[in-house]
Structure formats: C-alpha cells, structure tokens
C-alpha positions, 0 to 999 in steps of 0.5 A: 574216431574220424566220424566223417570228420571232414564234414564235421569240420564244416558244421560251424553251429556245432563247431566253432572251436576254430574261432578259439583257436584263431584268438590263441595263434594270433601271435604264432605265424603258421600255427593252425588246427589239430586234426580233432580240432573240430570235433571239440566244443568251445572252450572259451567266450570267444565266438564268431559274433565277437572275435574279428573286431580289431585290426590285429585280430583281422590280420592275424585270422589268416595265419593258421591257413599256412601252418599246422592244417597242412601237417598231415599233408606235409608230414608223409602223405604228400610226398608219399604220393608225389614222390613215391608214385611218381618214380622219384623216391623208393622206400621199404617203410611199410606205411608209404611203400604201397604208393610205389606201386599205386596199391595203397589201400583206402584204409592207409593212414597217409590216404586219410591224411591226404584228405583230411589235411587240405579239408581242415584248410578248407574248413578254416577258410570257410570260417573266415569267409562266412563269418568275417563281416565285409566291413568292420567298423574301426578296421580299414577296409583294405585289411578286411578285403586282404583277410578274406582274399587270403581265405579264398586264395588258400581254399582254392590252394586246398582244393587243388591238392585234393582235386589232383589227388582224388578226383571228384570231391565234395565242393563246400563254400558255406557249410550251413547252406551247402551240408543240409544232411552231413551223412549224404553229401555227394562228390561233385565233378572235376569241372565244378572244382576247377570253377570253384578254384578260378572263382576263388583265385579271382577273388583273391587276385582282386582283394589281396594286398599287393607285393606282400608275398615276402611276409609269408602270407599270400598276396595278390600276385600269389593268387595270379600265379596259382591262377596261371597254374590252375589254367594250365592244368585245364589246358586254358593255355591263353589265359595260363599265359596271361595270368603267368605274364601278369606276374612276371611283369609285376617285377614282384618276384624273382629267381634267387641267384643260388638254387641251393639257398632256396631250400635253407632256413635262412631263406625263408619267404625269399623273393622266389618264394610265391606261397609256402606252408610256414612252419615253426620249430619251437611249437612242438609236433604238428607245427614244424617241418617233419620232412627232415626227420624222415628224409635226412640220412642220419642223426649226425645230419640233424643233430636231434636224434632223427633222420631216419632215411626212410626216402631213397632217391630212385635210380631213374631219378639219378639218371635223369639228372645224369642225362642233363649233362649231370645238372650238378647245381641241382643234383647236388641240392636235391640228392646226395650221391657217395662223396658229396660234400655239404658245408651247410650241414654240421657246419660246427664240425666243418661240414658233411660228407655223404659216405662213399658207401651211403645208401638210403633205402638201397638206392646208393644216394639220400635226400638233400632238399628239405634236409637242413641240418643241426639247430646250429645250422639253422640259427637254432631254428630246428628241432626233433621232428620239427624244422622251421624251413618252409615247404614251397607250394609254388615258387617263381621258376614254376611261373616261368615254365607256365609261360613257356608251356602255355605258349608251346601248348597254343602252338601245338593246337591240342584241344583240352582232353588231348595231351601235348605231343611230347615231340611238340617243339617251339622256338618262340622267342618269349618261350625260349627266354623264360625256359632258359632263365630257369636253366641258366641260373643252374648253369645248364646250357641254354637252347634255341628251341625246346620239345614238350619231353625237354620242358617236362624233364626240366620241370622234374629236375627244377622241382624234384622232391617238391611234391610236383612231379606225380602231378605233372604226370597225371596231367600229360593226357589233357584236362579230363573231367571224369574222375576215378568214380564214374570212369577213369581218365586216360593216361597213355602218355604218362603210363608210356613214360612210367612203364620206362622208369627204373624203380629198382635197387642196387645189390650193394653200395658203391663203390663196390660195383653194385649191379641194378635189381631192375623193377619196372612198373606199369600203372592202370588208369584207376591208379591216377587217383587215391581211393576215398578214405575208408572211414569217410565212405563208412559214414557216406556211400555217396562219396564213392557214387557217380558225382553231381554238379555243384550249384554255385551261389 
C-alpha cells in the first residue's frame, strides 16, 4: 500500500529509518532506499541526533543519493517515457507500450515509479540538508560543506526529472515545515520548481568539492553543468552559455576518444562523465543496472539467463542514423543491425554477431547501448538483472552542445515561451567549434554552420537511448510555466516533428525483403506530461487541482 508514499517519505518525525540506512550502506557506493523504506520505523539506535559525527560518516552519507533510490526510474519508467514516447523505441510489452501512444493510464505502475523514485531521492536529500549540522566538531568544514552541496545537487536533479515528467509538482524543502497537513499538499508552479533547482545548484556549485566527479559523486563542476542545462530549458541562454563555458574552461571534463567506451563498465566514472547513477552488480535486485536484462537481444549476450529484448529501436531512429551519412560509430554503439559484430560481447567465444534475421519487437534491430555482456565481459561485475555499469545523468558532450545551442538561442532573439525556429542557423565560430567537437569524435564530417534542426538531430544521435530525447522534444516550443493541470503548454513544433516519425514495424525479418507496416501518430498538448499516479491522487485531490505558488524560506 502506497498511502501517499511520497509525503510519508518526508515525515521525518515518524520516519527516520533513512538514517539507519545510511549507516548500513556506508561502505557500499551507490546503495540507497527501497520503495517502502520510509514507511518503516527505526530498527536501531542510530538517529538523526547521533549519526553524523565523524568524517567517514559524513562522506558516506551521500552514497545513497546516486544508487538504489533511482532504481524505479532506471528500471523501466525512465526509458519507457523518454525512448518510447519520443519515437526512439517500440515494444509490444503491455506494461510499457502505452507510452508509445501517450495513452498510459495513471494506474500504470511505471507512472508511479516515475513519481516515486525521484521523490525518494528528494526525501534522502532533505534528510541530509535538514539534519546534518552545518558545523561538526572534528570533521573538516570542507567535508561538511561538500556533503550538503551534494544533497542540494541531487535534489535539483530529482526535481529536474519530476518537473519535466509531470509539470506542476509539490516543492518540498523541509518536510517538518512545509507539510503541515500531509493529506492536503498542493502542487507548485513549474516556475517555482525551476527556482528551487537554480537555488540548489548554485548552492552546490559554491559548496561541493572541485575536481572530484571521477569518484562517482557530483562535484562543483557537475553542479555548473546541470545549471547550464536548467538555464537552457528556461531559455536563459546567456546564463546557460556562461555556466557551460565555466565547465568547458575548467578543463575537468573531456570527451573520451572512443565513443563506444562510454558504455562499457570498465569506463565507469570516466573523464566525460559529469554525473551518473551508480550501480553495483552484487547487491541484488534494486541495486544493479537492470536495463541490460530488458534490452539485450538474448541470453547469449548476458550470460545470466535474462536478455528479454523488450525494446526495439524504431525504424525512425534507424533512419535518423542513415540521414547523417550512416553515422556508423554512434549507430554501432547504440543499436544493433543485422550482421553487426561486437567483440566486447561474449568475448570468450570470439565476440557476438547480431543475426541476419535478428529482430527485437519486429524492428529488425536491437539495442546495444547499456548492453554490456556477460560477467566475464565485465570483469565479473555483472549479474542477472543487475549489471554494474553506470547510467548517465549528464556527460560532457551535452555541455558542448548546450554551449552551441545557447549561442544560437541568443542570436535567434526568441523570447521565453517561444521555440527557436528549426531553420535558425549560426556560423558563430565558438558555437560551430563546440558542435564540431562532438561530431569529429565519431568521424562525422565537420561543418561551417548549423541550423537548429541539425543541432537537434545531433543531440538525438549523440544521446539516443540515454533517456533524453523526449525531454528535448518537450522543450522545443519554449519555456512554458503552465503545466498540464491548469492549461497544457502548447507544442506545435514538437507535434510537427513527432507526427512525421515512422513508428511502424517490419513485415518480416531481414534479409527477406521486408515491407514496413507504417504507423504515424500525432500527440495532443496534454500528452506531453504524465498524469499524477492514481494512488497519490486518492490520498490528495489537491494534486490534480490548480497549482499554488511556493513560498521560499
């Protein structure tokens, strides 16, 4: 029983079990709370008053912000929304195929997971922010500041997922102050959620350590990069450019020379990784990366009995790679086509070749990105339903393209609430240089100018299957601060793009001269946000009433 679970997570007088969890996971990077975590009473003598006492305790306190609390999002909800709804993926699987037609009901368990998982992260962050003392005897001040900075950073990240998924959501900074009546909490305006994110990210930028993102924890540079992205969504192009170039000029991050290395377990927390969900292979279900289990074409690839091929890359995504001259490097690392060979999969048997008749979900292709192979392929760091490879939240190529888009946005002169015309172009040397850095890494020809349509295609191909493209489509028509409850934001540009996508299937497998069973769909404005989960609405009807403005403390 969920019983308005996201609010129960915030009631720290009744539910302080998360502190016990922090003690339990102090030695396990990436662990976190299970879905019913905050519905249990304390089970030890560890309390908010006596836990944060030593440097190691403070350092370990933020481990859980990157791992298991994100499982519900990463397991299915995140990719079902972002890849199925965006036209990158197709499935017949009944639990998630409603996302393809934007007809997913509010009782769908993945809708609840999309709500519950980020709010679990918010709850953990609030626990740290509101219970860790600003000064702790015997603990270096920089260590305390960094822990509080990480909590602000990850609260902003969680809200970034929530506001882009649901629109108006409740802003909760301090549950003991904000939630005087847990059953009557309202939602707050989208603009208020963005204000919270900006505040949190500025705090994180000022308080987090510098140059430590390679440890798997966010740092000051991670906060700057996320702030650049938040400003981009707000169409504050000047500040987006400023923050992006702060990250670029710092020299902390860089592009990996080989694109496919980004998605291999041995390259976790590489120089391109700005922020990532951290998974462990030996913690059991909820603690590992389960994407491979769903996406891998068969058990030969995983070696662990899973590999259910429930995700098929759409014909439209396949055509998008072809439109860019084949873009063979990124395509090969993102989707398998018949005859594609992968030496990193089933390496002990000489590698894996995707069959000439291979077809996941009748798409004559299968997913490769986030499919990492057998335990032996990963130095033992893989198990059934639990691979040890990270899930990216943001990487450096995103910052480069944010910088390029921010320059184009300023040149276009559009105002917030109005999308950049797809035909808008720039030959600005700085913008073109960043754009070309991303292209040159994968061997795609460089350019002397680019249009907004070309930049969006670049983003789609660079980040395909990384839970990003749907959010790109949702923002094309500008920063609109009215959510789905009062009056849906308008999406004419995105709707025009989506309506031309080929979301159909093949009649049979290659090379048997298949024909396309074409299917093209057109969303309406209300489809661009998920509904609030029915279990939450049953507990609080205010969640589907007009939002109110949040009063910041």
